[in-house]
Every structure is written in C-alpha cells, then in structure tokens.
C-alpha positions in Angstrom: -32.7 48.9 29.8 -35.0 47.4 27.2 -34.8 50.2 24.8 -30.9 49.7 25.1 -31.3 46.4 24.5 -33.4 46.8 21.4 -31.0 49.6 20.0 -28.2 47.2 20.6 -30.1 44.0 18.9 -32.1 45.9 15.9 -30.6 45.3 12.2 -30.4 48.0 10.3 -30.6 45.9 6.8 -33.6 46.1 4.9 -36.1 43.2 4.7 -35.1 40.9 2.4 -31.5 41.2 3.4 -31.1 39.5 6.2 -28.3 37.0 6.1 -28.9 33.2 5.6 -26.1 31.7 7.9 -23.9 32.8 10.5 -21.0 31.2 8.8 -18.8 34.0 7.3 -16.8 32.6 3.8 -13.3 32.9 4.0 -12.0 35.7 2.1 -10.5 34.5 -1.2 -6.8 35.3 -2.0 -5.9 37.4 -4.6 -4.0 36.1 -7.9 -0.8 38.8 -6.4 -0.8 37.0 -3.1 -1.3 33.5 -4.2 2.2 34.7 -6.5 4.1 36.2 -3.3 3.6 32.7 -1.2 4.4 30.4 -4.3 7.9 32.5 -4.7 8.8 32.4 -0.9 7.7 29.1 -1.0 10.2 28.1 -3.7 13.3 30.3 -2.9 12.9 30.1 0.9 13.9 26.3 1.3 16.6 27.6 -1.7 18.5 30.3 0.0 18.2 28.4 3.6 19.8 24.6 2.8 22.6 26.8 0.8 23.0 29.5 3.5 23.4 26.3 5.9 26.0 24.0 3.4 28.0 27.0 2.9 28.3 28.0 6.6 29.2 24.5 7.7 31.9 24.5 4.8 33.2 27.8 6.2 33.0 26.6 10.1 35.3 23.6 8.8 37.7 25.4 6.7 37.9 28.2 9.1 39.1 25.8 12.0 40.6 22.8 10.0 45.1 23.8 10.5 47.1 24.6 7.7 44.3 26.2 5.6 43.3 29.3 4.3 40.0 30.4 4.9 38.0 32.1 1.8 34.7 33.2 1.8 34.1 32.7 -1.9 35.7 29.7 -1.6 33.2 28.6 0.7 30.4 30.3 -1.1 31.7 28.4 -4.1 31.7 25.0 -2.8 28.5 25.4 -1.3 27.2 24.6 -4.7 28.4 20.9 -5.2 27.6 20.5 -0.8 24.4 21.8 -2.2 23.6 18.8 -4.5 25.4 16.3 -2.3 23.2 17.3 0.2 20.2 15.9 -2.5 21.9 12.7 -2.9 23.7 14.0 -6.1 26.5 11.9 -7.4 29.6 13.6 -8.2 33.0 13.5 -8.9 36.1 14.1 -8.0 39.0 14.8 -10.1 37.2 11.8 -12.3 36.7 9.8 -9.0 32.8 8.6 -7.8 31.7 10.1 -4.5 28.1 8.1 -4.6 28.6 7.6 -0.4 26.5 10.7 0.0 25.8 11.9 4.0 22.1 11.1 4.8 21.5 13.4 7.4 21.8 16.8 5.5 19.1 15.5 3.4 16.7 15.2 5.9 17.5 19.0 6.8 17.5 19.6 3.7 13.6 17.8 2.9 12.3 19.1 6.0 13.1 22.8 4.8 11.0 21.7 2.1 8.3 20.6 3.4 8.0 23.5 5.7 8.1 25.8 3.5 5.4 24.0 1.6 3.1 23.9 4.3 3.3 27.2 5.5 2.4 28.1 2.1 -0.5 25.8 1.8 -2.2 27.9 5.2 -1.3 30.9 3.7 -3.8 31.0 1.0 -6.0 28.5 2.4 -5.1 25.3 0.6 -7.7 22.8 1.8 -8.1 20.2 -0.6 -5.3 17.8 -2.8 -6.2 20.1 -6.0 -4.4 23.2 -3.6 -1.2 21.3 -3.1 -0.6 21.1 -7.1 0.7 24.5 -7.8 2.9 24.5 -4.2 4.6 21.1 -5.0 5.3 21.6 -8.8 7.0 25.3 -7.6 8.9 23.7 -4.8 10.0 20.8 -6.9 10.7 22.9 -10.2 12.4 25.7 -8.0 15.0 22.8 -6.9 15.1 21.3 -10.2 16.5 24.2 -12.1 18.9 25.7 -9.3 20.5 22.3 -9.6 20.8 22.1 -13.2 22.2 25.9 -12.9 24.8 24.5 -10.4 26.0 21.7 -12.9 26.4 24.0 -15.4 28.5 26.5 -13.5 30.2 23.8 -12.0 31.7 23.1 -15.3 35.6 23.1 -15.7 36.0 22.7 -12.2 37.4 19.8 -10.2 33.8 18.9 -9.2 32.0 17.5 -12.3 28.3 16.9 -12.0 25.8 15.3 -14.5 23.1 18.4 -15.2 20.9 15.4 -16.2 20.9 14.0 -12.7 21.2 17.3 -10.9 17.9 18.4 -12.8 16.2 15.2 -12.0 17.2 13.8 -8.1 16.4 17.4 -6.5 13.3 18.4 -8.2 12.2 14.4 -7.3 12.9 14.5 -3.3 12.2 18.3 -2.9 8.5 17.4 -4.6 8.5 14.2 -2.2 9.4 16.5 0.6 6.7 19.2 -0.3 4.1 16.5 -0.6 4.9 15.2 3.1 4.9 18.6 4.2 1.2 19.5 3.1 -0.4 15.9 3.1 -2.4 16.8 6.1 -3.4 19.9 5.8 -4.6 19.1 2.0 -6.5 16.1 3.5 -4.2 13.8 1.3 -4.7 10.9 4.1 -8.2 10.7 4.0 -8.2 10.9 -0.1 -5.8 8.2 0.2 -8.5 6.4 2.2 -11.8 6.7 0.2 -9.6 5.1 -2.8 -8.0 2.2 -1.1 -9.2 -0.6 0.5 -9.1 -0.5 4.5 -7.7 -3.3 4.9 -5.2 -2.0 3.2 -4.3 1.6 4.6 -4.5 -0.2 8.0 -1.7 -2.6 6.5 0.4 0.5 5.4 -0.2 2.4 8.7 1.7 -0.8 10.7 4.0 -1.4 8.1 5.3 2.6 8.6 5.5 1.5 12.3 6.9 -1.8 12.0 9.6 0.3 9.4 10.5 2.6 12.4 10.8 -0.8 14.7 13.6 -1.8 12.3 15.2 1.6 12.5 15.1 1.8 15.6 17.0 -1.8 16.6 19.4 -0.3 13.9 20.1 2.7 16.0 20.6 0.5 19.0 22.7 -2.1 17.8 24.9 0.6 16.1 24.5 2.9 19.8 25.9 0.0 21.6 28.5 -1.1 19.3 29.7 2.5 19.5 29.8 2.6 23.3 31.4 -0.2 23.5 34.2 1.0 21.0 34.7 3.9 22.8 38.0 3.7 23.0 38.8 3.4 19.7 36.7 6.3 19.1 38.5 8.3 21.1 42.1 7.7 19.6 40.1 8.8 16.0 40.0 12.6 17.2 43.3 14.5 17.0 44.4 16.5 19.1 44.1 19.8 17.1 40.5 21.6 17.5 40.0 21.6 13.4 40.7 18.3 12.3 38.6 16.5 15.2 35.7 19.1 14.3 35.9 18.1 10.5 35.9 14.6 12.1 32.8 15.1 14.4 31.1 17.0 11.5 31.8 14.2 8.8 30.8 11.4 11.2 27.3 13.4 12.7 26.7 13.6 8.6 26.6 10.0 8.1 25.3 8.9 11.3 21.8 7.6 9.2 24.3 6.0 7.0 26.1 4.0 9.6 22.1 2.9 11.4 21.2 1.6 7.7 23.9 -0.3 7.8 23.1 -1.4 11.5 19.8 -2.4 10.3 20.9 -4.7 7.2 23.5 -6.5 9.8 20.8 -6.6 12.9 18.3 -8.6 9.9 20.7 -10.6 8.3 22.5 -10.0 5.2 24.9 -7.1 6.5 27.0 -4.7 4.4 30.5 -4.3 3.0 32.9 -1.4 2.8 35.6 -2.5 0.1 36.7 -5.6 0.9 35.5 -5.9 4.1 32.5 -8.1 4.6 29.9 -7.9 7.8 27.1 -10.0 8.5 25.3 -12.1 10.4 26.8 -15.6 9.8 30.2 -14.4 7.2 32.6 -12.3 8.3 35.5 -11.0 5.8 38.4 -8.7 7.1 39.5 -5.9 5.0 40.6 -2.1 5.7 38.4 0.7 7.3 38.6 4.2 6.8 39.8 6.3 10.4 36.4 8.1 10.5 35.2 8.1 14.0 31.4 6.5 13.2 33.1 3.6 11.7 34.5 2.5 15.2 31.9 0.4 16.3 32.4 -2.1 13.4 34.0 -5.4 14.7 37.4 -7.2 13.9 36.3 -10.5 14.1 32.9 -12.9 13.7 31.0 -13.1 17.2 29.1 -16.3 17.8 26.5 -14.6 19.7 25.5 -12.4 17.1 22.4 -14.2 16.0 20.5 -13.4 19.2 20.2 -10.0 17.5 18.3 -11.5 15.5 15.3 -11.0 18.1 15.3 -7.4 17.2 13.7 -7.5 13.6 11.5 -10.6 14.9 9.9 -8.6 17.8 9.5 -5.7 15.3 6.9 -8.3 13.1 5.6 -9.3 16.4 4.9 -5.3 16.6 3.0 -5.2 13.4 1.1 -8.1 14.5 0.0 -7.0 17.4 -1.2 -3.5 16.1 -3.2 -5.7 13.2 -5.1 -8.0 15.3 -7.6 -6.0 15.7 -8.8 -4.6 12.4 -11.1 -7.4 11.5 -12.7 -10.7 13.0 -12.0 -12.4 9.6 -8.4 -13.7 10.2 -7.9 -14.0 6.5 -8.2 -10.4 6.2 -5.6 -10.0 9.0 -3.1 -11.8 7.0 -3.6 -10.0 4.0 -2.8 -6.6 6.4 0.5 -8.5 7.5 1.4 -8.9 3.8 0.5 -5.1 2.6 2.9 -4.5 5.9 5.8 -7.0 5.1 5.8 -5.1 1.6 6.5 -1.5 2.7 8.7 -2.8 4.8 10.5 -4.2 2.5 10.3 -1.3 0.0 11.5 0.8 2.6 14.3 -1.1 3.1 15.4 -1.0 -0.5 15.0 3.0 -0.4 17.6 3.0 2.5 19.4 1.0 1.4 20.1 2.4 -2.0 20.6 6.0 -1.0 23.2 4.7 2.0 25.5 2.8 0.1 27.5 4.1 -2.9 30.6 4.5 -4.9 33.7 5.5 -2.7 36.2 7.3 -5.1 38.3 3.9 -6.7 40.3 2.8 -3.7 40.3 0.4 -0.8 36.9 1.0 0.1 35.0 1.3 -3.0 32.1 0.5 -2.5 30.1 0.6 0.4 27.0 -1.5 0.0 24.1 -2.9 1.9 22.7 -6.1 -0.5 19.4 -4.2 -0.8 17.6 -7.5 -2.9 18.8 -9.8 -0.2 18.0 -6.7 2.8 14.2 -6.2 1.5 13.3 -10.0 1.1 14.4 -10.8 4.7 12.9 -7.8 5.9 9.6 -9.1 4.4 9.8 -12.2 6.1 11.0 -10.9 9.5 7.0 -8.9 9.1 5.5 -11.7 7.6 6.1 -14.4 9.4 5.9 -13.6 13.7 3.5 -10.7 12.6 1.3 -13.4 10.7 1.8 -15.6 13.5 0.8 -12.9 16.3 -2.3 -11.3 14.4 -3.9 -15.2 13.6 -4.1 -16.4 16.7 -4.2 -12.6 19.0 -6.9 -12.2 17.1 -10.6 -12.6 17.6 -12.0 -15.5 15.8 -15.4 -16.2 14.7 -17.2 -18.5 17.9 -17.4 -22.4 16.3 -21.8 -23.2 15.9 -23.2 -26.0 18.2 -24.2 -28.8 16.8 -27.9 -28.4 17.8 -28.7 -25.3 16.5 -28.7 -24.9 12.6 -27.3 -21.6 11.5 -28.9 -19.0 9.5 -27.8 -20.8 6.0 -29.1 -24.3 7.2 -32.2 -23.0 7.9 -32.7 -21.1 4.7 -31.5 -24.4 2.8 -34.4 -26.3 4.6 -36.9 -23.9 3.9 -35.8 -24.2 0.4 -36.2 -27.9 0.1 -39.8 -27.5 1.8 -40.7 -25.4 -1.0 -39.1 -27.8 -3.8 -40.9 -30.5 -2.1 -44.1 -28.8 -2.2 -44.0 -27.9 -5.7 -43.0 -31.6 -6.9 -46.0 -33.0 -4.9 -48.2 -30.4 -6.4 -47.0 -31.4 -9.7 -47.2 -35.2 -9.4 -50.5 -34.5 -8.6 -51.7 -32.4 -11.3 -50.0 -34.9 -14.1 -51.3 -38.1 -13.3 -54.7 -36.6 -13.6 -54.2 -35.2 -17.1 -52.3 -38.0 -18.4 -55.6 -40.5 -17.4 -58.0 -38.1 -19.2 -55.7 -38.2 -22.4 -55.6 -41.9 -21.8 -59.2 -42.1 -22.0 -59.5 -40.0 -24.9 -57.6 -41.9 -26.9 -58.6 -45.4 -25.9 -62.0 -44.5 -26.6 -61.3 -43.4 -30.4 -59.3 -46.5 -30.8 -62.1 -48.9 -29.4 -65.2 -46.7 -31.5 -62.7 -46.9 -34.9 -62.2 -51.0 -34.0 -65.8 -51.2 -33.5 -67.2 -49.7 -36.9 -64.3 -52.0 -38.5 -65.4 -55.2 -37.4 -68.9 -53.8 -38.2 -68.1 -53.2 -41.6 -65.7 -56.3 -42.1 -69.0 -58.5 -40.6 -71.2 -57.1 -43.5 -68.5 -57.1 -46.3 -66.8 -60.6 -45.7 -63.7 -58.8 -47.4 -61.4 -58.5 -44.2 -61.3 -59.9 -41.1 -60.7 -58.2 -37.9 -57.7 -57.5 -35.9 -57.7 -58.9 -32.7 -57.9 -56.3 -29.6 -55.5 -55.4 -27.8 -54.9 -56.3 -24.6 -55.3 -53.6 -22.8 -53.9 -53.0 -18.9 -55.7 -54.4 -15.9 -56.5 -51.4 -13.9 -57.9 -49.9 -16.8 -60.4 -52.7 -18.1 -64.0 -51.0 -16.7 -62.4 -47.8 -18.8 -62.2 -49.9 -22.1 -65.6 -52.1 -21.4 -67.7 -48.9 -20.9 -66.0 -47.3 -23.9 -67.1 -50.3 -25.7 -70.5 -50.6 -24.6 -71.0 -47.3 -25.5 -69.7 -47.3 -29.1 -71.9 -50.3 -29.9 -75.2 -49.0 -28.2 -74.4 -46.1 -30.5 -73.6 -47.9 -33.5 -77.0 -49.8 -32.6 -78.8 -47.0 -32.2 -77.8 -45.5 -35.7 -78.4 -49.1 -37.2 -81.8 -49.3 -35.8 -83.9 -47.2 -38.1 -82.5 -48.2 -41.4 -82.7 -52.0 -40.9 -80.0 -54.4 -42.3 -78.4 -53.6 -44.8 
C-alpha cells in the first residue's frame, strides 16, 4: 500500500522544474476567437431586436381587420420600427413623430447589455480596458445599422435623418453595453477608487431615490387606471385585431405614462396638446382614444396635493439610507445633495424621452416640463432627506466643561513652553545689559577723569560737570571713578608733577 501511494504521489518532472504555485493561469484567448466573439456581440442584438420588431408588426398587421398581410411589407416596416425603438425621431408623410414608446427601448437595451456581458465572459475580460473593444464594437454596429436603414428609407413616406439615425442608436447601445459589463470588468470598483466615498454613497442613495420616485409614479398610474377601468374597457373595440393593436400600443407606452404620472405626483404635471394636468392647475383639452391614457382625470380635484406625500417619503428614504455613512452631519448633507442631483438628472432624461412631437394635430406636443420637474425633484430629495439624514444620524458627543479636550491640552502645553522661554530670555537679557552698561560707564568716567586732570594742569578749558547717574548705579560709578583716580595717581607718581 505504501509503495502504491509513493507511485501515485511521485513527481515525474526532473529537478528544477517543479511548479512554483498551484494556481493555473487562464489560457490566453486566440485572436481568431476574440474576433468571433466580438462579431457575435455586435450582430446578435441587432438580429434579435430587428426580428422582434418585425414579428410584432406582422402580428398586428395579420390580426387587423380590412388589412392585407405582407411578409415583405412587415420586414421593410421593421426598419423604421427598429429606429423608433432606439428613440430616433421619424417623419410620417412630413409630420414629426417624436413621442416614441420606451418599453421597446428598454428591451433592445437589455439585449445589447446581455450580448456585451456574454462576450466579455467568453474571452475572460476582467478589467475596464477589456470593456473598450466590446463597447466600441456594439455601439459602432448599431450606429452603422441605423444609418443604413435611414439611407434605405429615403424616398418612402417614412423619413429619417441619417445623422440622428447614426448617433442615437450608437449612443444608447454603447451605454447599454457599459451597463452590461460594468460589474464583470470592475467598473464600480474603479469608480469607487477615483471618486470621493461620500459622493459614491450619495450616488447609490440617489439611485434608490429615483427608483422610489418611479415607483410612486407607477402606483399613481395604476390607481388612476383601475379607477377608470370602465373607460378603459369602452376604448377597446369588439374586433380582436383592433383591440390587439390598441393593447400592444398601450403596453409599449406604459413607461411613458409612468413618467407622466411621476411628474404629476411631484407637482409640475404634464401636457398633451392643449390639455394640461398639474397638481395645482388643470386645463381641459382633447385626448387620443388610447387605453393607456384612460386614467387621466377630466377635472381638478381638491385632494390631489395629498399625493405629494409620496415624493416626500422618497426623500426621507434617501436620508434614512445616508444617515449612517459618517458621524459628521455636514458630510451627510453633502451626500444628500449628490443624491438630489442624480434624481434631478434622471428626471430630465426620463422627461425628455417620454415626450415629443405628435404630428401637427390637436395632441401635439406631449411634454413634461423637465426644467421645473428636475428642480422640484431635487428639492423633494434634499429637504426631507437632509432633515432625516441630519437628525437621525450619529452626532459627536459634547465635551464636559470640567474635562478639557485634546486641543485645549495642546494649547496649555504650548503656552507653558512659551512662558518658560520668555522667563529664560528675561533672566539672560538683564545680565548682559548690566555688563554692557558697566563697561560703557567705566569708559566714560575714565575719559572724564583724564580730561579733568588735563584741564587742571593747563587751565585752558573748564571741565564739564559730570552727568548725574541713576541711584541704583552709584556704587558702580564710584568704584569706576576710584579705580580711574588710583590708576592715574600711580601713573603720575614716578614722574612727579608736570
């Protein structure tokens, strides 16, 4: 048994070639496989999205009454429909169509994000640099396909601007690809490393606040539609084909209706042609007979301002999320401001995509006041959110009056050191000054004594009176005079009188 175990565990490699580590490196992906993966990532979402649009149009055309179904016509019509799914404005017989459904946009964006994530996993992308070729290929393929459809649609009743058809699908597809591979390639970690942690936490809370705002709009829209179900039922025609077309149209425009309800819930409201519906104002107008719009009220109600509690709760939720990020209340307030800015920007994007031109008829345009809506959304996040984040979060405990803090102790020590240095300087300066005064006075007295003796001998000039000295220095001056006199007597003694 021991011999068998030795044979099984014996290393057949010669000495010096033992493995350094048990970690086996991932095999490098060949260039040909990388190219195949990128081509699949570029073409797969295009084929799936175009096929889905063509299938929906074919089913609507097939079930519609008094219409002739044509597979070729459905395939040709799928081109402008594909552009509309990417929010590219169309022209129908010279009339602009800019109110485009958001649900197809979410679907095609999800397809692009899924293709990007799958391609990144297949060739082992782990860094943000690995995401660049995937995003570039997907965005470029959608941009080229969009401009190709725009060129092929030239001369038909449906007109498309080639520049718009090139830029808009490429931009949205690139953003969807980035969202799809963000976690795989470590983009969130790279953002956290480069940005302020407080700002990152504010962005997370802002995303939560925007989701809460959208949820409040969805709740209001659902309640209004449920209360107006009789109107919804009356808008559907008995024929299956027409009813199916209205149902598909309403489902495609559901996100647009939710955004309009969001704007209504926060206060600014929305407008469809001459009809204006706001929290504090209402103006009557005509509405298209579409079931998704059946929940729009026909008159103003006094209780509508009670719905403002929903965005206030969303702001309070943001503040509750931010309350624990730091003990400093001012840092929490800064995070709340970042969250409010993100929510305001999100309202601008959603309001811009949800509205647009609707021909030149009585329902044109469909719009959300994005400027006012963004400012009000910012206030709904910052005011209640800041209140909750400031008072519900931790605060530094106040210092007791009898116990000085670390800063006070440091100041006391500095003052003690400065006082010691001043005392040492005071002790040194008087001694030096006294010695200097003694030397100067000694020199002056010696010169005065010498001048006095010379004056007595020659009787030429009177001797100037001696200056009065300070009382405390009398002893010093007398000693200096005595020494000077003794010295002069000693010098004159050997020689006698002159």
